[in-house]
C-alpha positions in Angstrom: 27.1 -45.3 136.9 26.1 -43.9 133.2 22.7 -44.4 132.1 21.2 -45.4 128.5 17.3 -45.2 127.1 15.5 -48.1 127.6 13.8 -47.8 124.2 11.5 -45.2 123.2 10.4 -43.4 125.5 11.4 -45.7 128.0 13.0 -45.1 131.7 16.8 -44.9 131.8 18.6 -47.6 132.8 22.0 -48.0 134.0 24.6 -50.0 131.8 24.8 -52.8 134.7 22.1 -54.5 135.8 21.9 -56.6 138.9 20.7 -60.3 138.1 19.2 -62.5 140.1 19.0 -65.7 138.7 21.4 -67.3 141.3 20.1 -65.4 143.9 17.6 -67.3 144.3 19.3 -70.3 145.7 19.2 -73.9 145.3 16.9 -75.4 142.8 16.5 -77.5 139.6 19.0 -75.3 138.2 21.4 -76.3 140.3 23.3 -72.9 141.8 23.5 -74.4 145.5 23.3 -72.9 148.7 23.2 -69.1 149.2 22.5 -66.9 152.0 19.6 -64.7 152.1 21.9 -62.1 153.9 24.8 -62.3 151.4 22.5 -62.2 148.4 21.0 -58.5 150.2 24.5 -57.3 151.0 25.5 -57.9 147.2 21.9 -55.9 146.1 22.6 -53.2 148.6 25.7 -53.1 147.2 25.3 -52.6 143.9 22.7 -50.3 144.9 25.5 -48.4 146.7 27.2 -48.5 143.6 25.4 -46.9 140.8 23.4 -49.2 139.4 19.2 -48.8 139.4 17.6 -51.5 138.1 17.7 -55.7 139.2 16.3 -58.1 136.8 14.5 -61.4 138.3 12.4 -63.4 137.9 9.2 -65.8 139.1 10.9 -68.8 138.2 14.4 -67.9 140.1 14.8 -69.7 143.2 10.3 -71.0 142.3 9.9 -67.5 143.6 12.4 -66.9 146.4 14.7 -64.7 144.5 11.7 -62.4 144.0 11.0 -62.5 148.1 14.7 -61.3 148.6 14.7 -58.4 146.0 12.1 -57.1 148.0 13.7 -57.4 151.8 16.7 -55.8 150.0 14.8 -53.3 148.4 12.4 -52.2 151.5 11.7 -48.3 152.4 13.5 -47.9 148.3 11.5 -49.2 146.6 10.5 -46.0 144.1 14.4 -45.4 143.7 15.1 -49.3 142.1 13.7 -50.5 139.0 12.3 -53.4 139.0 12.1 -56.0 136.4 10.6 -59.2 136.9 9.3 -62.3 134.5 6.5 -65.0 133.5 6.2 -68.0 131.5 7.6 -70.5 133.6 5.4 -71.9 136.1 6.3 -74.9 138.2 3.9 -77.8 140.7 4.9 -78.7 144.1 7.7 -81.0 143.1 9.2 -78.1 141.2 9.0 -79.0 137.9 8.8 -76.1 135.3 6.9 -75.8 132.5 6.3 -72.8 130.3 3.1 -71.5 130.0 2.1 -67.7 128.5 -1.9 -68.7 128.8 -3.5 -65.0 129.2 -4.6 -66.6 132.7 -1.6 -67.7 134.0 0.9 -65.0 132.9 -2.5 -62.4 135.1 -2.4 -65.1 137.9 1.7 -65.2 137.8 1.7 -61.3 137.5 -0.4 -61.0 140.5 1.9 -63.2 142.4 4.6 -61.6 141.8 3.3 -58.4 142.9 2.9 -60.4 146.3 6.4 -61.8 146.8 8.0 -58.2 145.7 5.7 -56.9 148.4 5.3 -54.1 145.8 1.8 -52.9 143.5 3.4 -52.4 140.7 5.8 -54.0 138.4 8.5 -51.7 136.3 9.1 -53.8 133.4 7.6 -57.1 133.4 8.5 -59.6 130.7 7.4 -63.1 129.4 9.8 -65.3 129.8 10.3 -67.5 127.3 8.2 -68.0 123.6 5.2 -71.2 124.5 4.8 -72.9 120.8 1.3 -73.6 122.3 -0.2 -70.8 122.8 -0.7 -67.9 120.3 1.8 -64.8 121.3 -0.9 -62.9 120.3 -3.4 -63.7 123.2 0.1 -64.0 125.9 0.9 -60.2 125.0 -2.9 -58.6 124.8 -2.6 -60.1 128.6 0.5 -58.2 129.1 -0.9 -54.8 127.3 -4.1 -55.1 129.5 -2.1 -55.1 132.9 0.0 -52.5 131.7 -3.6 -50.3 130.9 -4.3 -50.9 134.5 -1.3 -50.3 136.4 0.3 -53.0 137.3 3.1 -52.8 135.1 5.0 -50.0 133.6 6.6 -51.5 131.0 6.2 -54.8 128.6 9.2 -56.4 126.8 9.7 -59.6 126.0 12.7 -62.5 126.7 14.9 -64.9 124.3 11.9 -64.0 121.3 13.4 -64.1 117.6 12.4 -61.7 115.4 9.1 -63.0 114.0 7.2 -63.4 117.5 8.8 -59.3 118.0 7.2 -57.9 115.3 3.3 -60.5 116.2 3.7 -58.5 119.3 4.8 -54.8 117.7 1.5 -54.9 115.7 -0.6 -55.0 119.1 1.4 -53.0 121.1 5.0 -51.3 120.8 7.2 -54.2 122.9 9.6 -51.6 125.0 12.7 -54.0 125.1 13.7 -57.7 124.5 16.1 -59.8 127.0 18.3 -61.9 124.7 21.3 -63.9 125.6 24.4 -61.6 123.9 28.2 -62.1 124.8 31.7 -62.4 123.4 31.0 -66.1 121.9 26.5 -65.9 121.5 26.7 -63.6 119.0 23.5 -64.8 116.8 21.8 -62.6 117.0 24.0 -59.5 115.3 22.8 -61.0 112.6 19.0 -59.9 112.5 17.7 -59.4 115.9 20.2 -56.2 117.1 19.3 -54.5 113.5 15.9 -55.4 114.2 15.5 -53.6 117.9 17.5 -50.5 116.6 15.0 -49.9 113.6 12.3 -50.4 115.7 13.5 -48.7 119.1 13.1 -51.4 121.2 15.6 -51.8 123.9 17.7 -54.3 124.8 19.3 -55.4 127.7 21.7 -58.5 127.6 21.4 -61.3 129.4 24.5 -63.4 130.3 27.2 -61.4 129.6 29.6 -63.6 130.9 28.7 -66.5 129.6 27.6 -68.4 132.5 31.2 -67.5 134.4 33.4 -68.9 131.3 34.3 -64.6 130.5 35.7 -63.9 133.8 38.4 -65.8 133.1 38.5 -67.9 136.3 37.8 -71.2 135.3 40.8 -74.2 134.8 41.2 -76.9 132.2 40.0 -79.4 135.4 36.7 -77.8 135.9 34.3 -79.8 134.3 35.2 -82.4 136.3 34.9 -81.3 139.7 31.0 -80.2 138.5 28.5 -82.1 140.7 26.2 -84.1 139.2 22.9 -82.2 140.3 25.1 -78.7 138.3 22.8 -77.7 135.9 25.7 -77.0 133.6 26.2 -80.8 133.6 22.7 -82.0 134.1 21.3 -80.0 131.3 24.5 -80.8 129.0 25.4 -77.5 128.6 27.1 -76.8 125.2 29.4 -74.2 126.6 30.7 -76.6 129.3 30.8 -79.7 126.9 34.0 -80.2 125.1 35.7 -79.5 122.5 33.9 -75.8 122.9 35.0 -76.0 126.6 38.4 -75.4 125.8 38.0 -73.9 122.6 36.7 -70.9 124.9 39.3 -71.4 127.4 41.9 -70.3 124.5 39.8 -67.1 123.6 40.0 -66.2 127.1 43.7 -67.0 127.0 44.1 -64.5 124.2 41.8 -61.8 125.6 44.3 -61.7 128.5 46.4 -59.2 127.5 43.7 -56.8 126.2 42.5 -56.0 129.0 45.7 -56.1 130.7 46.5 -53.4 128.2 43.8 -51.1 129.8 44.2 -52.6 133.6 41.0 -54.4 133.1 40.0 -58.2 134.0 39.3 -60.3 131.3 35.7 -60.0 132.7 35.1 -56.1 132.9 36.4 -56.1 128.8 33.8 -59.4 128.1 31.2 -56.5 129.7 32.4 -53.5 128.4 32.4 -55.4 124.9 28.1 -56.2 125.1 28.2 -52.3 125.5 30.0 -51.5 122.7 27.2 -52.7 120.2 24.7 -49.4 120.0 21.7 -51.0 120.1 22.5 -53.1 123.7 20.8 -50.8 126.3 22.2 -52.8 129.5 23.6 -55.6 130.4 22.6 -58.2 133.3 25.8 -59.3 135.0 24.8 -62.0 137.8 26.8 -61.5 140.9 26.0 -63.5 144.5 28.6 -61.6 146.2 29.2 -58.0 147.0 33.3 -58.4 146.1 31.7 -59.7 142.6 29.5 -56.6 141.9 32.6 -54.8 142.9 35.0 -56.2 140.1 31.9 -56.7 137.7 31.0 -52.5 138.1 34.8 -51.9 136.3 32.6 -53.2 133.1 30.9 -49.8 132.6 31.8 -46.5 131.3 34.4 -46.8 129.6 35.2 -48.0 125.8 37.7 -50.6 123.8 39.6 -48.6 121.2 39.5 -49.7 118.0 42.1 -51.7 117.6 41.7 -53.6 120.8 38.2 -54.8 118.7 39.5 -55.7 115.9 42.4 -57.8 118.1 39.2 -59.0 120.4 38.2 -60.3 116.9 40.9 -62.1 115.6 41.0 -64.6 118.7 37.3 -64.8 118.1 38.4 -66.5 114.6 41.2 -68.0 115.8 39.2 -69.5 118.4 35.4 -69.8 118.9 34.4 -69.3 114.7 36.3 -72.3 114.4 33.8 -74.4 116.1 
């Protein structure tokens, strides 16, 4: 699989990274039960297919996802680039809250090192902004962790340009992890151009919009969601009418474009994200080996200009009308 350099003087990551959110299993965000052995098999299959990096977070499965990743890469740690995140902490009842205080970031780093069974983290990222803590304090602690060798590279997730600039004034930001897909394009206006200008790598999450861009959802899917499913409980705007139906209409228009290249809609959606010159890699989640086998088909090819134009027309006819 092709690689791209992450930011200025950064590592070379494969165009697709394996996202480990769902392998954390059943917890507050309601992905449902997940078999650890199947998760490990999925990670192994991803590595066999050439993927060289995994994105996880302390909060995924309340620490469990990191432990599963550690088991999967045992004996092969130096060959796998591991990215994880800090800033979302939980209590003994599993209630999650934001905490970007320096002392909390340091404790989280130590805990992640232990769960990952490693003495360094390749890429350490602040998961979400914390309005109660000056970003200078949080980023300063990230810099110290890097200087101590506990982490090799430092980045942020879900930050806007204002916070990126405040971090950049202290120490270069290696990477940003934002949501980016065929439907959610807000970052194209300011954030992606800023990252290009400052040579900050972009690892895009949710390229398949929580599965909505796989082409596998039905019109009546919303009625089948369980009460504890995070998509229902959090009133996710993409899983709420009328947006849900508009997305499905959009997907229907994408099908013939994908089929023209003997690709699935999901593979087309991943390739579209990778077409942006600011993007280093797309983080694609998978719970089974078969899913990652399909997803890798989104890398290694370019969408012709005429089809990019057709995708834009489909977008304007459906999503842009919202």
